[in-house]
C-alpha positions as a LaTeX table, in Angstrom:
\begin{tabular}{lrrr}
\hline
Residue & $x$ (\AA) & $y$ (\AA) & $z$ (\AA) \\
\hline
Met1 & $-0.30$ & 0.00 & $-0.06$ \\
Ser2 & 1.57 & 3.57 & $-1.11$ \\
Gln3 & 2.22 & 6.26 & 1.22 \\
Pro4 & $-0.08$ & 9.11 & 1.48 \\
Phe5 & 1.12 & 11.98 & $-0.85$ \\
Ser6 & 3.09 & 9.80 & $-2.86$ \\
Thr7 & 1.04 & 10.10 & $-5.96$ \\
Leu8 & 3.06 & 11.67 & $-8.82$ \\
Pro9 & 0.99 & 13.87 & $-11.20$ \\
Ala10 & $-0.46$ & 12.91 & $-14.47$ \\
Thr11 & 2.26 & 15.38 & $-16.64$ \\
Ala12 & 5.10 & 13.31 & $-14.67$ \\
Arg13 & 7.95 & 11.69 & $-17.66$ \\
Ile14 & 9.26 & 9.10 & $-15.36$ \\
Pro15 & 8.42 & 6.70 & $-12.89$ \\
Pro16 & 11.12 & 7.53 & $-9.92$ \\
Lys17 & 11.95 & 4.34 & $-7.50$ \\
Pro18 & 10.86 & 4.37 & $-4.17$ \\
Phe19 & 13.25 & 4.47 & $-1.53$ \\
Thr20 & 13.67 & 3.20 & 2.20 \\
Val21 & 16.74 & 4.50 & 4.39 \\
Ala22 & 17.93 & 0.98 & 5.67 \\
Ile23 & 21.64 & 1.14 & 7.01 \\
Pro24 & 23.19 & $-1.98$ & 7.86 \\
Lys25 & 23.42 & $-2.98$ & 11.20 \\
Glu26 & 27.32 & $-3.81$ & 10.31 \\
Lys27 & 27.65 & $-0.87$ & 9.18 \\
Leu28 & 26.18 & 1.08 & 12.29 \\
Ala29 & 28.36 & $-1.19$ & 14.26 \\
Asp30 & 31.48 & $-0.13$ & 12.65 \\
Met31 & 30.48 & 3.60 & 13.09 \\
Glu32 & 30.15 & 2.81 & 16.68 \\
Thr33 & 33.33 & 1.45 & 17.35 \\
Leu34 & 35.25 & 4.38 & 15.30 \\
Ile35 & 33.75 & 6.77 & 17.46 \\
Arg36 & 34.75 & 5.04 & 20.36 \\
Leu37 & 38.40 & 4.70 & 19.04 \\
Ser38 & 38.91 & 8.28 & 18.04 \\
Lys39 & 41.48 & 10.19 & 19.83 \\
Leu40 & 40.71 & 13.53 & 21.34 \\
Ala41 & 42.94 & 16.28 & 20.78 \\
Pro42 & 45.24 & 17.24 & 24.39 \\
Asp43 & 43.98 & 20.36 & 26.00 \\
Thr44 & 44.75 & 23.69 & 25.02 \\
Tyr45 & 44.34 & 27.33 & 25.69 \\
Glu46 & 41.98 & 27.15 & 22.41 \\
Asn47 & 40.08 & 24.49 & 23.32 \\
Ser48 & 38.98 & 25.28 & 26.72 \\
Gln49 & 37.44 & 28.95 & 26.03 \\
Ser50 & 33.78 & 28.21 & 27.09 \\
Asp51 & 32.76 & 31.06 & 24.61 \\
Met52 & 33.95 & 29.36 & 21.92 \\
Arg53 & 35.86 & 31.84 & 20.12 \\
Tyr54 & 38.63 & 29.84 & 18.66 \\
Gly55 & 35.86 & 26.39 & 17.83 \\
Val56 & 34.16 & 24.03 & 19.84 \\
Thr57 & 35.47 & 23.35 & 23.39 \\
Thr58 & 37.03 & 19.93 & 24.35 \\
Ser59 & 33.93 & 19.90 & 27.03 \\
Trp60 & 31.54 & 20.50 & 24.56 \\
Leu61 & 33.16 & 17.36 & 22.37 \\
Val62 & 33.31 & 14.75 & 24.82 \\
Ser63 & 29.45 & 15.85 & 25.88 \\
Met64 & 28.34 & 15.16 & 22.37 \\
Arg65 & 30.43 & 12.52 & 21.67 \\
Asp66 & 29.26 & 10.45 & 25.01 \\
Gln67 & 25.75 & 11.17 & 23.84 \\
Trp68 & 26.39 & 10.07 & 20.49 \\
Leu69 & 26.96 & 6.94 & 21.82 \\
Lys70 & 24.56 & 6.47 & 24.85 \\
Ser71 & 21.37 & 8.22 & 24.20 \\
Tyr72 & 20.96 & 8.34 & 20.42 \\
Asn73 & 19.25 & 6.07 & 18.32 \\
Trp74 & 19.63 & 5.79 & 14.74 \\
Lys75 & 16.93 & 3.84 & 14.04 \\
Thr76 & 14.48 & 6.30 & 15.61 \\
Thr77 & 15.73 & 8.41 & 12.87 \\
Glu78 & 15.27 & 5.95 & 10.10 \\
Asp79 & 12.17 & 5.33 & 11.17 \\
Arg80 & 11.26 & 9.14 & 11.20 \\
Ile81 & 12.81 & 9.64 & 7.55 \\
Asn82 & 10.95 & 6.61 & 6.43 \\
Ser83 & 7.54 & 7.84 & 7.42 \\
Phe84 & 7.62 & 10.22 & 4.24 \\
Pro85 & 7.19 & 9.58 & 1.21 \\
Gln86 & 10.49 & 9.07 & $-1.12$ \\
Trp87 & 12.30 & 8.33 & $-4.33$ \\
Thr88 & 15.28 & 7.87 & $-6.27$ \\
Ala89 & 15.34 & 9.17 & $-10.01$ \\
Glu90 & 18.60 & 9.03 & $-12.37$ \\
Val91 & 19.63 & 12.77 & $-13.64$ \\
Glu92 & 23.05 & 12.78 & $-15.81$ \\
Arg93 & 23.83 & 9.63 & $-14.53$ \\
Leu94 & 22.93 & 10.81 & $-11.12$ \\
Asn95 & 21.24 & 8.56 & $-8.74$ \\
Ile96 & 19.47 & 12.14 & $-7.07$ \\
His97 & 17.33 & 10.96 & $-3.95$ \\
Phe98 & 14.15 & 13.68 & $-2.67$ \\
Val99 & 11.59 & 13.46 & $-0.38$ \\
Gly100 & 8.06 & 14.48 & $-1.91$ \\
Leu101 & 4.28 & 15.50 & $-0.17$ \\
Phe102 & 2.62 & 15.34 & $-3.71$ \\
Ser103 & $-0.65$ & 16.90 & $-4.08$ \\
Glu104 & $-3.98$ & 15.68 & $-6.04$ \\
Lys105 & $-5.64$ & 19.27 & $-6.51$ \\
Pro106 & $-4.85$ & 20.38 & $-10.48$ \\
Asp107 & $-3.66$ & 23.66 & $-9.27$ \\
Ala108 & $-1.11$ & 22.58 & $-6.42$ \\
Ile109 & 2.17 & 25.11 & $-6.85$ \\
Pro110 & 5.18 & 23.00 & $-7.09$ \\
Ile111 & 8.17 & 23.99 & $-4.54$ \\
Leu112 & 11.43 & 22.61 & $-4.70$ \\
Leu113 & 13.40 & 23.06 & $-1.43$ \\
Ile114 & 17.07 & 23.11 & $-1.60$ \\
His115 & 18.99 & 22.46 & 1.57 \\
Gly116 & 22.84 & 23.73 & 1.92 \\
Trp117 & 26.22 & 22.49 & 3.73 \\
Pro118 & 26.15 & 21.01 & 6.39 \\
Gly119 & 22.32 & 20.82 & 6.18 \\
Ser120 & 20.59 & 18.02 & 4.17 \\
Phe121 & 16.79 & 16.96 & 3.22 \\
Leu122 & 16.53 & 16.11 & 7.14 \\
Glu123 & 16.24 & 20.07 & 7.73 \\
Phe124 & 12.99 & 20.43 & 6.10 \\
Leu125 & 10.89 & 17.38 & 7.59 \\
Pro126 & 9.40 & 19.26 & 10.49 \\
Ile127 & 7.75 & 21.57 & 7.86 \\
Leu128 & 6.53 & 18.81 & 5.43 \\
Asp129 & 5.32 & 16.95 & 8.98 \\
Met130 & 3.44 & 20.31 & 9.20 \\
Phe131 & 1.58 & 20.21 & 6.23 \\
Arg132 & 0.93 & 16.72 & 6.03 \\
Gln133 & $-0.81$ & 17.20 & 9.58 \\
Glu134 & $-2.88$ & 20.03 & 8.31 \\
Tyr135 & $-3.58$ & 19.22 & 4.65 \\
Thr136 & $-4.60$ & 15.95 & 2.76 \\
Pro137 & $-3.65$ & 14.68 & $-0.06$ \\
Ser138 & $-6.38$ & 15.90 & $-2.16$ \\
Thr139 & $-6.38$ & 19.34 & $-0.04$ \\
Leu140 & $-2.88$ & 20.05 & $-0.11$ \\
Pro141 & $-2.20$ & 23.51 & $-2.17$ \\
Tyr142 & 1.53 & 22.54 & $-2.77$ \\
His143 & 3.53 & 19.94 & $-4.10$ \\
Leu144 & 7.15 & 20.01 & $-1.92$ \\
Ile145 & 10.10 & 18.09 & $-3.24$ \\
Val146 & 12.86 & 17.94 & $-1.26$ \\
Pro147 & 16.31 & 16.32 & $-3.23$ \\
Ser148 & 19.29 & 15.28 & $-1.66$ \\
Leu149 & 22.02 & 17.76 & $-3.48$ \\
Pro150 & 24.78 & 15.60 & $-5.21$ \\
Gly151 & 27.12 & 13.95 & $-3.00$ \\
Tyr152 & 24.90 & 14.37 & 0.44 \\
Thr153 & 23.10 & 11.59 & 1.83 \\
Phe154 & 21.46 & 9.56 & $-0.15$ \\
Ser155 & 22.27 & 10.91 & $-3.44$ \\
Ser156 & 25.17 & 9.61 & $-5.54$ \\
Gly157 & 28.38 & 11.86 & $-5.43$ \\
Pro158 & 29.10 & 14.35 & $-8.99$ \\
Pro159 & 31.64 & 13.38 & $-11.41$ \\
Leu160 & 35.31 & 12.52 & $-11.12$ \\
Asp161 & 36.19 & 13.73 & $-14.22$ \\
Arg162 & 35.30 & 17.56 & $-13.83$ \\
Asn163 & 34.62 & 20.42 & $-11.56$ \\
Phe164 & 30.95 & 20.62 & $-10.42$ \\
Thr165 & 29.57 & 23.71 & $-9.56$ \\
Thr166 & 26.21 & 25.21 & $-7.99$ \\
Ser167 & 25.13 & 25.80 & $-12.01$ \\
Asp168 & 25.79 & 21.91 & $-12.43$ \\
Ile169 & 23.41 & 21.25 & $-9.54$ \\
Ala170 & 20.68 & 23.94 & $-10.51$ \\
Arg171 & 20.85 & 22.19 & $-14.22$ \\
Val172 & 20.20 & 18.53 & $-12.21$ \\
Leu173 & 17.55 & 19.96 & $-10.49$ \\
Asp174 & 15.70 & 21.85 & $-13.28$ \\
Gln175 & 15.65 & 18.31 & $-14.92$ \\
Leu176 & 14.44 & 16.30 & $-11.90$ \\
Met177 & 11.66 & 18.89 & $-11.19$ \\
Lys178 & 10.85 & 19.02 & $-14.92$ \\
Asp179 & 10.57 & 14.84 & $-14.96$ \\
Leu180 & 8.42 & 14.95 & $-12.35$ \\
Gly181 & 5.92 & 17.00 & $-14.22$ \\
Phe182 & 6.65 & 20.91 & $-13.56$ \\
Glu183 & 7.77 & 21.64 & $-17.20$ \\
Ser184 & 5.53 & 24.44 & $-16.92$ \\
Gly185 & 6.45 & 26.22 & $-13.77$ \\
Tyr186 & 7.76 & 26.20 & $-10.40$ \\
Val187 & 9.18 & 27.68 & $-7.57$ \\
Ala188 & 12.50 & 27.13 & $-5.73$ \\
Gln189 & 13.42 & 27.84 & $-2.10$ \\
Gly190 & 17.59 & 27.83 & $-1.12$ \\
Gly191 & 19.20 & 28.62 & 1.85 \\
Asp192 & 23.22 & 29.01 & 1.91 \\
Ile193 & 24.46 & 26.65 & $-0.56$ \\
Gly194 & 20.79 & 25.93 & $-1.72$ \\
Ser195 & 20.42 & 29.79 & $-2.22$ \\
Arg196 & 23.22 & 29.65 & $-4.76$ \\
Val197 & 21.67 & 26.76 & $-6.53$ \\
Ala198 & 18.42 & 28.57 & $-6.45$ \\
Arg199 & 19.63 & 31.94 & $-8.14$ \\
Ser200 & 20.99 & 30.08 & $-10.71$ \\
Leu201 & 17.49 & 28.51 & $-11.56$ \\
Ala202 & 16.10 & 31.53 & $-11.38$ \\
Val203 & 18.56 & 32.90 & $-14.13$ \\
Asp204 & 19.44 & 30.11 & $-16.22$ \\
His205 & 15.91 & 27.75 & $-15.83$ \\
Glu206 & 12.87 & 28.90 & $-17.72$ \\
Ser207 & 10.52 & 26.45 & $-15.75$ \\
Cys208 & 12.03 & 27.90 & $-12.39$ \\
Lys209 & 9.23 & 30.80 & $-11.94$ \\
Ala210 & 10.14 & 32.47 & $-8.68$ \\
Val211 & 12.55 & 31.56 & $-5.64$ \\
His212 & 12.95 & 32.62 & $-2.12$ \\
Leu213 & 16.01 & 32.75 & $-0.45$ \\
Asn214 & 17.40 & 32.40 & 3.24 \\
Val215 & 20.70 & 33.93 & 2.57 \\
Cys216 & 22.01 & 35.94 & $-0.38$ \\
Phe217 & 25.79 & 36.26 & $-0.98$ \\
Met218 & 26.93 & 39.26 & $-2.58$ \\
Gly219 & 29.34 & 42.39 & $-2.06$ \\
Arg220 & 29.02 & 46.38 & $-0.97$ \\
Pro221 & 27.42 & 48.16 & $-3.62$ \\
Glu222 & 29.65 & 50.84 & $-5.26$ \\
Gly223 & 29.21 & 54.14 & $-4.21$ \\
Ile224 & 27.76 & 53.45 & $-0.96$ \\
Leu225 & 28.97 & 55.19 & 2.49 \\
Asp226 & 28.13 & 54.25 & 5.57 \\
Asp227 & 26.80 & 57.57 & 6.73 \\
Ser228 & 23.73 & 56.73 & 4.18 \\
Leu229 & 23.48 & 53.64 & 6.52 \\
Glu230 & 20.59 & 52.80 & 8.74 \\
Ala231 & 21.62 & 51.58 & 12.08 \\
Ser232 & 20.45 & 48.60 & 11.35 \\
Glu233 & 22.45 & 48.28 & 7.87 \\
Arg234 & 25.07 & 49.58 & 9.81 \\
Asp235 & 25.13 & 46.63 & 12.70 \\
Gly236 & 24.43 & 44.43 & 9.64 \\
Ile237 & 28.04 & 45.33 & 7.95 \\
Lys238 & 29.19 & 44.73 & 11.14 \\
Arg239 & 28.16 & 41.37 & 12.05 \\
Met240 & 29.66 & 40.89 & 8.18 \\
Glu241 & 33.23 & 42.09 & 9.00 \\
Glu242 & 33.20 & 40.06 & 12.27 \\
Phe243 & 32.01 & 36.85 & 10.36 \\
Arg244 & 34.32 & 37.16 & 7.74 \\
Met245 & 37.51 & 38.15 & 10.37 \\
Met246 & 36.79 & 34.95 & 12.76 \\
Gly247 & 33.81 & 32.97 & 11.08 \\
Ser248 & 34.75 & 32.23 & 7.79 \\
Gly249 & 37.93 & 29.88 & 8.47 \\
Tyr250 & 35.79 & 26.60 & 7.06 \\
Ala251 & 34.70 & 28.63 & 4.08 \\
Ile252 & 38.12 & 29.40 & 3.23 \\
Glu253 & 39.45 & 25.94 & 3.81 \\
His254 & 36.30 & 24.32 & 1.34 \\
Gly255 & 36.86 & 26.47 & $-0.92$ \\
Thr256 & 40.98 & 26.33 & $-1.22$ \\
Arg257 & 41.44 & 22.90 & 0.27 \\
Pro258 & 38.30 & 20.51 & $-0.24$ \\
Ser259 & 40.32 & 17.47 & $-1.24$ \\
Thr260 & 42.49 & 18.29 & 2.38 \\
Ile261 & 39.01 & 18.63 & 4.48 \\
Gly262 & 37.39 & 15.94 & 2.44 \\
His263 & 39.92 & 13.66 & 3.71 \\
Val264 & 40.26 & 14.43 & 7.26 \\
Leu265 & 36.14 & 14.59 & 7.52 \\
Ala266 & 35.69 & 10.98 & 5.90 \\
Ser267 & 38.06 & 9.52 & 7.78 \\
Asn268 & 36.79 & 10.39 & 11.15 \\
Pro269 & 33.36 & 10.24 & 12.89 \\
Val270 & 34.34 & 12.53 & 15.91 \\
Ala271 & 36.28 & 15.19 & 13.36 \\
Leu272 & 33.29 & 15.75 & 11.42 \\
Leu273 & 31.44 & 16.11 & 14.63 \\
Ala274 & 33.94 & 19.00 & 15.50 \\
Trp275 & 33.99 & 20.48 & 12.17 \\
\hline
\end{tabular}
């Protein structure tokens, strides 16, 4: 028996493959072993500052590691994920995972919800739950599609023979939406890296008719002086400058040495937790 909200529109070009999360017990046991065996850094001045101005503290990391080992239950998370309809679809030889709530209303508006880093499709499950609690498939005013970006969670990784940019991701997601039957138009919502993808969709892809962004990465417009700004705008600029100075180290590392940090994070779950 199919789940509620799992009937695709008649305009869909493809039959996506239903997907269920089922992590083998052996992999979960391997993960637990890696967490237990992971060494922590020696105490330093920097990792003992409670305001975390130099990054996460040892006490925080120990607390989270212990919670991971002693009280976190993956099966509960897995069951929650599987309570939502999920599929995979092949686009440009990539296997793209997505969660969806499909409406039976002929005038339902398709909305593509795009996560960022270090997010995933999981961050949209609470709002999907609100919609499925408030509406039925026959009354839901939207089609809600939440993909996992290439390389995230259950989507396959990007190609190995070339660089893969947010414009490439936008092209893949646009094709996914058209394959699901929304070539005539859809709305995109994006946050963090997802906002860059959404902007590319708006500019380069005709089927994307509107976007909503959580964040807009941009520099200061030319000719704008501080004395012409309101107090709230000056506060925003101050926060931006503080972030550039003390909060953007991760972005510099990702942007200049993604291979190096990738090896570190893929080999040690506690290092990933800290990052």
